[in-house]
N, C-alpha and C positions, 0 to 999 in steps of 0.2 A: 267504382262501383258503375256497371253496366244496367241502362235501362231500356226497356221497350215502348216505343209512344205510337199512341193510336190516337192524332191530332183533333178527331171528332169531325165529324159531317159538315155540313154547308147547314149556316144559320144557328148552330150549338152557342150556347153561352161562352165567350171565350176566355172568361173569367173562372168555369169550374174546370174543376179536375179532379179526379177519382187515381188516388193511387193504392196500389196491388202489392201485396205482399205476403209471398210463399210461405210455404213448411219448412222444416228442420234442414231435410234433405232435398227440396225441391227448388225450382227455379222459375224466374218469370214468366215462361212461355206457358206454366199450368194454366193462367188466365185468358189464353187465346181466343174460346170460345165468350167467356162473360166480357171481357175487353170489347169485343166484337158488337156485342148486344149495348151495351152501356157508350161506345163512341157515337150514337143516335143521340146523345143526350150531352155528352161531355167529353171534354180530352179523358184519353186514360194512359197512365203509366205504369205499368210494372215492371219490377226491380229483379234484380240478380243479386242477395244479399252476398257481402263479402266471402270467398271461399265457394261460392255456388257458380256455376254458367260461364259468363264472360265476365264475372268479376275479376280482381285480383286475389289472389290468398294472401293471409297474413303470415308475417315471420313468428309471430309469435301464436301458436295455437293455443294458450288460455284465454286469448284476444278474442274468439268467438264467444262473445257472451252478447245476452239482449241489450247492455250499455253499449257496447260499441256499434249494434246496428244502429240503436237508435241514433246515435250522435251520425251517423252517415246519413239517416234518414232524415234527420232533421236539419242538416247541412244539405239535402236534396230540397226540402221545402223553403228555405231561407234562398235557396241559389233561383228557385220558381219565384218569390214572392219578390226577389229584387228587378225582376222584368215586368211582374204585374203586381201593383201595390194592390189591387182588388182583387186577387185572388181567393177563392172558395175552394177549401181544400175537403174531400170526402177520402175517406180510409176503408179498402176491404182488405183483413187479414186474416190469412189461414195457420191456425196453429200457433207457431213461431212469431208467424207476422200479424197475429193480434194480439202477443204480448208487446210487440213494438208498438203497436198500435194505441195499446194500454198508456204507455209512457208517455208517448206524443200528447195523446187525446187530453191527460192529465195534467197538461202544461198548457195555459190559456194564451201564450204568447205565440205558440206554435199555431191556433188556429183551427184545430177538428171540425168540421160542421156537423159530418153524421160519421158514423163509426160502425164499422160492420165485423163483428166476432165470429170466426169461423169454426168453431166447436173449439174453443178454448177460455178458459177464465183465471181466475188468479188462483184455484186451486188445481193444481196437475196431480193426477192420481199416480202413486209410486211406482206400480204394477205397471202402468204404461210407458213410465218411463226406463224400467228394465226393460220393456219388449222393443222399444227403438235402440236402447244401447247396445241389445243383443247384434244388432243387424247396421249400425249404422258406423260408418269409417273403415269396416271390414277388406273394401275395395277390390272385389272379385272382378275378374274378367271372362269373357264369355268369345264362343266361338263364331257366332252369330249376332245379327243385332235382335233377330225373334229370340234366342236362348235368351238373351239380355231382358228383352221384354218378360217372358215368363218368369224370371226372375224375380222381378219388378212385381210384375202381378202377383207370387206368392208371398211377398212379406207385405202388400197392401190389400190384402183382403177387406180391411176398414172401407177404402174407398167406395166400394156396394159396388152393383153390378154396371158393365159398360160392352159395348159393342167392340170386337176386336178393333174397327177401324179406331175409336174412341180411344182405347187404350194404346193403341200406337203413338197417336197425336199426343200423349200424354207423354209418352216414355221417349220418342226420339228425341228432343233437347234437352234429355238427362245422359247422352249416351255419346260417346265421342271413337272413332276408330285409330288406333294406334298399334303398331308394329304386327300386324294380322290379329289384332283381338278388338274386342268392344269392352270399353270402360265406361263406369259412372262418372259422370262429366259435374264432379265436386272434389273439394281438399279432404282427404281420409280423417285429417287433424282435426275439422269441426267434431268429430266426435271426442277428443280428448278432454272439453271441459264436463261431459253428459260422463265418459267414463270415469273422471276423477270422483263423482258422485256414487256412480251404481256400482262400480268394482271397490268401492271402501270397503278395507276389511273393517272399519268398525261401524256398520250400520247404523247403531241407535245416533251417530255424529252427522250422519248422511241424513238421514231422516229429519233430524233437528234443523240440518242446513237448510231443506227443503220447506219446513213448517215457516221457518225465518223468512225464507223468500215469499210466502204465502202471502203471511203478514204485511209484507211490502207490498203487495200486489193491490191487495184489498185494499189499502191506504189510496194508491194508486186509484183505484176504479171507483170507490167513494168520492175520489177528486173530479171525475170526468163529468160536464154537463153535456155535453154533445149528444143527440138524439142516436140513440143505440141498438144494432139490432144483432139478436145472438143466434145463430145458427146451430144446433145440436144435432149430430147425427144419433140418431136413435138408440143403436147399439155402442157407442163411445164408451171408450174403456178410459181415455183421457180425461173427459169433462162429464161428471156425473150430474143427474138429473136434480139430486138436493144442489149442487152449486149452482146449476142454471136457474132454480129457484129463487135462490139468494139473489142472486146478480138480478132478478127481477123485482127484486122488490128494497134495495138499496142503491146507494149511489145513482147512477143516472135510468136506473128500475128499464133495464132493457127489454126491448119485444123479444121474447124466444119463440123459435119456428122448431121444430123436431122434424126430421125426416128419417122415416121408417125404412128398415132394410140397409142402413149406413150405417158405419161406425165412425171411427178417425180417420180421415175428417170427410166432409162432404167435397167433391171436388169440383163445384159449382161447373159441372157441362150439360148437369141433365135441367132440362128447360123448366123443369118446377124450382129449382133452385134460382138459376139465372134469372127466372120472373121474381122470386122473393126478394132478391137483393137490389135487379132495378127500380122496382117497385117503390122498395123504401127509400133509397136513393134520389128519386125523382119525386116523391111525392109532395105537394105544397107545404 
């Protein structure tokens, strides 16, 4: 598992680290802007989850599951803590990265101090899952980097408004040139577990599986004691306002901040989004 490391500016607490984990089809460089801002206060590590970016691909496509990713990230935390027994870990997780964070934050021995969940909670809307499954893993190729960036923009309207420069900065790490074409830089097989649900001819069984997963995730959420910040895109189709309200009333009773004009999910590039996360993680 590869990761990107911002060591922190001169004078920051050497025992503090913020671990940033991306969404389903993204990679660690999504956090370049946020990590640069946070490095004034702590070390920042942004991972490429297995099958994405510079990390290895898995032999078994069905291993592309939150449980696998959580085990990988737990090992990363353990390796950091083996070097620094006084390590203080904060977590920023977008979508899938937030689910991984919930799994780890529910385990006291992992020691997550503060948790930021970016547009995700225990309840994932079925329609949003189907939307994501409609493009995930299709493995298209493009004649140019700009054509690829335009495609990514077309399937990512929920990210909200970005300048052309901001958008290209988000896209470039996701693209690789090969044989005169531009390709997405992830294993197309990450879609296999998602499609096992969304393409299941027995929709009742698929929806029951999702409901069972929600009950499990609520159990994890209720076990979290870390101070928690929940970010929500005001137009999100994955995290409803009702679920966000429930997350503010139970478990760690997350502080919820909603961003208008954004769906799933805030990219943590806009200054109001960056400032919100920075203020939460650095507050006394």
